[in-house]
C-alpha positions as CSV (number, residue, x, y, z in Angstrom):
1,M,0.0,0.0,0.0
2,A,2.9,2.4,0.7
3,D,4.1,1.9,-2.9
4,N,0.7,2.6,-4.3
5,K,0.4,5.7,-2.1
6,A,3.7,7.0,-3.5
7,M,2.6,6.4,-7.1
8,W,-0.7,8.2,-6.3
9,K,1.3,11.3,-5.4
10,I,3.4,11.0,-8.6
11,N,0.7,10.4,-11.2
12,G,-2.4,11.8,-9.6
13,L,-6.0,10.6,-10.1
14,A,-5.8,11.8,-13.7
15,K,-3.4,9.0,-14.3
16,I,-5.0,6.4,-12.0
17,V,-5.0,3.7,-14.7
18,S,-1.3,3.7,-14.8
19,V,-1.2,3.0,-11.0
20,V,-3.7,0.2,-11.4
21,C,-1.5,-1.3,-14.2
22,L,1.5,-1.3,-11.9
23,A,-0.4,-2.9,-9.0
24,S,-2.2,-5.6,-10.9
25,G,-0.2,-6.3,-14.0
26,L,-3.4,-6.2,-16.1
27,A,-2.8,-7.1,-19.8
28,A,-5.5,-4.6,-20.8
29,C,-3.2,-1.8,-19.7
30,G,-0.7,-2.3,-22.5
31,G,-0.7,-0.2,-25.6
32,N,-2.4,3.1,-25.1
33,S,-1.8,5.4,-22.2
34,Y,-5.2,4.7,-20.7
35,T,-7.3,1.5,-20.5
36,Y,-10.5,3.2,-21.7
37,R,-11.2,5.6,-24.5
38,D,-11.4,9.2,-23.5
39,S,-13.7,11.9,-24.9
40,G,-14.5,15.6,-25.0
41,P,-17.6,17.3,-23.9
42,S,-21.0,15.8,-25.0
43,R,-21.7,18.9,-27.0
44,P,-19.3,21.2,-29.0
45,V,-17.8,23.9,-26.8
46,D,-16.4,27.2,-28.1
47,V,-13.0,27.6,-26.3
48,S,-11.9,30.7,-28.3
49,H,-12.6,32.9,-25.3
50,I,-10.5,30.9,-22.9
51,P,-7.2,32.7,-22.3
52,D,-3.8,31.1,-22.3
53,A,-2.2,30.2,-19.0
54,S,-0.5,33.3,-17.5
55,P,3.1,32.4,-16.6
56,R,4.2,33.4,-13.1
57,A,7.1,32.4,-10.9
58,E,5.9,29.6,-8.5
59,P,7.6,27.3,-6.1
60,K,7.7,23.6,-7.1
61,S,4.6,21.7,-6.2
62,R,4.6,19.7,-3.0
63,Y,3.5,16.7,-5.0
64,G,4.6,15.2,-8.3
65,N,8.3,16.2,-8.1
66,P,10.2,13.2,-6.9
67,S,13.8,12.8,-8.2
68,S,12.5,9.8,-10.2
69,Y,9.5,7.5,-10.5
70,V,8.6,4.3,-12.2
71,V,5.6,3.6,-14.5
72,R,5.2,0.2,-16.2
73,G,8.8,-0.7,-15.5
74,Q,10.1,2.5,-17.0
75,R,12.0,5.0,-14.8
76,Y,11.6,8.7,-15.4
77,Y,13.9,11.3,-14.0
78,V,12.3,14.7,-13.1
79,K,14.3,17.6,-14.3
80,D,15.7,20.0,-11.6
81,T,14.8,23.0,-13.8
82,A,12.9,23.7,-17.0
83,R,15.4,26.4,-18.0
84,G,16.3,26.1,-21.7
85,Y,14.0,23.2,-22.4
86,V,12.9,22.8,-26.0
87,A,11.7,19.6,-27.6
88,K,9.7,18.4,-30.6
89,G,7.4,15.4,-30.6
90,I,3.9,14.1,-30.6
91,A,1.2,15.7,-28.5
92,S,-2.0,13.9,-27.4
93,W,-4.9,15.2,-25.2
94,Y,-7.1,14.0,-22.4
95,G,-10.6,15.2,-21.5
96,N,-13.9,14.1,-20.0
97,K,-12.7,10.9,-18.4
98,F,-10.3,12.8,-16.1
99,H,-12.3,16.0,-15.6
100,G,-12.4,16.9,-12.0
101,R,-9.9,14.4,-10.8
102,R,-6.7,15.1,-9.0
103,T,-3.6,15.7,-11.0
104,S,0.0,14.8,-10.0
105,S,0.5,18.3,-8.5
106,G,-2.6,18.0,-6.4
107,E,-4.7,20.4,-8.5
108,R,-8.0,19.3,-10.0
109,Y,-7.9,18.6,-13.7
110,D,-10.1,21.0,-15.7
111,M,-10.4,20.1,-19.3
112,Y,-11.4,23.6,-20.1
113,A,-8.3,25.1,-18.5
114,M,-5.0,25.6,-20.4
115,T,-3.0,22.9,-18.8
116,A,-0.9,19.8,-19.8
117,A,0.9,16.7,-18.5
118,H,4.6,16.0,-19.1
119,K,6.7,13.1,-17.8
120,T,9.8,15.0,-16.6
121,L,9.4,18.8,-16.4
122,P,9.1,20.2,-12.9
123,L,5.6,20.9,-11.7
124,P,4.5,23.5,-12.4
125,T,6.2,24.6,-15.6
126,Y,4.8,27.0,-18.1
127,V,5.4,26.1,-21.8
128,R,4.5,27.4,-25.2
129,V,3.2,24.6,-27.4
130,T,3.3,25.2,-31.2
131,N,1.5,23.0,-33.8
132,L,4.2,22.4,-36.4
133,N,1.7,21.8,-39.1
134,N,-0.4,24.9,-38.9
135,G,1.6,27.4,-36.8
136,R,-0.9,27.8,-34.0
137,S,0.5,28.2,-30.5
138,V,-0.8,28.3,-26.9
139,V,0.7,28.7,-23.5
140,V,-0.2,26.0,-20.9
141,K,0.7,25.2,-17.3
142,V,2.2,21.7,-16.9
143,N,0.7,20.4,-13.7
144,D,0.4,16.7,-14.3
145,R,2.4,13.6,-15.2
146,G,2.1,11.7,-18.5
147,P,1.5,10.7,-21.2
148,F,2.7,7.2,-20.7
149,H,2.2,6.1,-24.2
150,D,5.4,5.4,-26.2
151,N,6.6,8.3,-28.3
152,R,4.3,10.9,-26.8
153,L,5.8,14.1,-25.6
154,I,2.9,16.0,-23.9
155,D,-0.7,15.5,-23.0
156,L,-2.8,18.6,-23.5
157,S,-6.1,19.6,-22.0
158,Y,-9.2,19.6,-24.2
159,S,-9.1,23.3,-24.6
160,A,-5.4,23.5,-25.5
161,A,-5.8,20.7,-28.0
162,S,-8.8,22.4,-29.5
163,K,-7.0,25.7,-29.9
164,L,-4.1,23.9,-31.6
165,G,-6.4,22.0,-34.0
166,I,-5.5,18.5,-33.0
167,L,-8.8,17.2,-31.5
168,A,-10.0,15.5,-34.6
169,R,-6.9,13.3,-35.2
170,G,-6.2,13.0,-31.5
171,T,-2.5,13.8,-31.9
172,G,-0.3,16.4,-33.5
173,L,3.4,17.3,-34.2
174,V,4.4,20.1,-31.8
175,E,7.3,22.0,-30.4
176,V,7.3,22.4,-26.6
177,R,9.3,25.4,-25.3
178,A,9.7,26.2,-21.6
179,I,8.8,29.8,-20.6
180,D,10.7,32.1,-18.3
181,P,7.9,33.9,-16.4
182,R,10.2,36.9,-15.8
183,R,10.3,37.7,-19.6
184,P,7.5,39.1,-21.7
185,Q,5.8,36.6,-24.0
186,P,4.7,37.1,-27.6
187,A,1.0,36.7,-28.2
188,S,-0.3,33.1,-29.0
189,R,-1.5,32.3,-32.5
190,T,-4.7,30.3,-32.4
191,A,-6.6,31.7,-35.4
192,Q,-6.5,29.6,-38.5
193,A,-2.9,29.8,-39.7
194,P,-1.5,28.9,-43.2
195,A,0.4,25.7,-43.5
196,A,3.5,27.7,-44.6
197,V,4.7,30.3,-42.2
198,K,7.0,33.0,-43.3
199,T,10.4,33.1,-41.6
200,S,10.4,36.9,-41.8
201,A,8.5,39.9,-43.1
202,S,10.7,40.1,-46.1
203,P,8.9,39.3,-49.4
204,S,11.9,37.1,-50.4
205,A,11.7,34.9,-47.3
206,Q,11.1,31.2,-47.9
207,P,8.2,29.4,-46.2
208,L,9.1,26.8,-43.6
209,S,8.7,23.3,-44.9
210,A,6.2,20.9,-43.4
211,P,7.7,18.9,-40.4
212,E,9.1,15.4,-41.2
213,M,8.8,12.6,-38.7
214,Y,11.3,9.7,-38.3
215,L,11.9,6.9,-35.9
216,Q,15.5,6.9,-34.6
217,V,16.6,3.4,-33.7
218,G,20.2,4.0,-32.8
219,A,23.1,6.4,-32.5
220,F,26.7,5.3,-32.6
221,A,30.2,6.8,-32.3
222,S,31.3,4.3,-35.0
223,R,29.9,4.2,-38.5
224,Y,30.6,0.5,-38.6
225,N,28.1,-0.2,-35.8
226,A,25.5,2.0,-37.5
227,E,26.0,0.0,-40.7
228,R,25.5,-3.2,-38.8
229,L,22.2,-2.0,-37.5
230,K,21.1,-0.8,-40.9
231,T,21.9,-4.3,-42.3
232,R,19.7,-5.8,-39.7
233,L,16.9,-3.5,-40.6
234,D,17.4,-4.2,-44.3
235,D,16.9,-7.9,-43.4
236,I,13.5,-7.0,-41.9
237,K,12.7,-5.2,-45.2
238,L,11.9,-1.9,-43.6
239,P,11.7,1.1,-45.9
240,G,13.5,4.4,-45.7
241,I,16.5,3.4,-43.6
242,L,19.0,6.3,-43.2
243,I,22.4,6.8,-41.6
244,L,22.8,10.5,-40.7
245,P,26.3,11.6,-39.6
246,G,26.4,14.5,-37.2
247,Y,27.9,15.6,-33.9
248,A,26.8,15.4,-30.2
249,N,28.9,17.0,-27.4
250,Q,31.4,17.8,-30.1
251,Q,31.9,14.2,-30.9
252,P,31.0,12.4,-34.2
253,V,27.8,10.4,-34.1
254,F,26.0,8.3,-36.7
255,R,22.2,8.2,-36.2
256,V,20.1,5.4,-37.8
257,R,16.6,6.5,-38.7
258,I,13.6,5.2,-40.5
259,G,11.4,7.6,-42.5
260,P,10.1,10.0,-43.2
261,L,6.8,8.6,-41.8
262,A,3.5,9.7,-43.1
263,S,1.5,9.7,-39.8
264,V,1.6,9.2,-36.1
265,E,-0.2,5.9,-36.6
266,E,2.5,4.7,-39.0
267,A,5.2,5.6,-36.4
268,D,3.3,3.6,-33.7
269,R,3.0,0.6,-36.0
270,M,6.7,0.8,-37.0
271,A,7.8,1.1,-33.3
272,S,5.7,-1.9,-32.4
273,L,7.2,-4.0,-35.2
274,L,10.7,-3.0,-34.2
275,T,10.0,-4.0,-30.6
276,R,8.9,-7.5,-31.8
277,Y,12.2,-7.8,-33.6
278,G,14.1,-7.0,-30.4
279,I,15.0,-3.4,-31.3
280,S,13.9,-1.6,-28.2
281,S,12.9,2.0,-27.5
282,P,12.9,3.6,-31.0
283,H,11.9,7.2,-30.5
284,V,10.3,9.8,-32.7
285,V,12.4,12.6,-34.1
286,I,10.9,15.6,-35.9
287,D,13.0,17.7,-38.4
């Protein structure tokens, strides 16, 4: 019971299914983040009048900020600070099923508020989330833990997902950027935005290209080892296998990726296939 109580503080009632999975080992808990399908309000709701979260300096939450915690056998390490955090990945959303339940920070989840869940950012953290496909952006308060689905970066509230335009598909490719509450923030962009966003006001500026999604299955200091993995993937007859040379910490690195992938669903299927072949923890990369 002590272990369950500790997990309760980490994940909150909004993630109660994850706690049940750990305690009981239920097979039904595999796959998606949650055992049961979530939903939005029973009737369409206009969220355009709901303002962004207002960043302000706050102490860390009493709950939800252990140095590390474990969900489904995976250990997550909570960051000491959100300063400088920027990441691209897949956003999902959660709604009616968890409305009114306790989050990891102890606050009640309100699907109409501008909030989000993240696995490792300190609680609370304010972040700007930008939809990489349409240019819309919102500011949300991270006050919960999750999502615990493979290759998901952030779980948005119903209102935040609606403003970003990802409700219908259920997921979207986003950039998540931590906000320093001491600095003024640009206005969010939630009106319908063109798919191509100008890089500057100059008439000669080129539009940003659409984001491309890959699965990264390995990174090696030796090209020989990268080639060995590529050969193994060739034997499985996977399409679009790339070796991309680069640098990390000023050292050469050879990254093995598959893609570009056409959809989040394709990325999920590919990751599941790789796992069956013993290639563990492929992760989504967005360029």
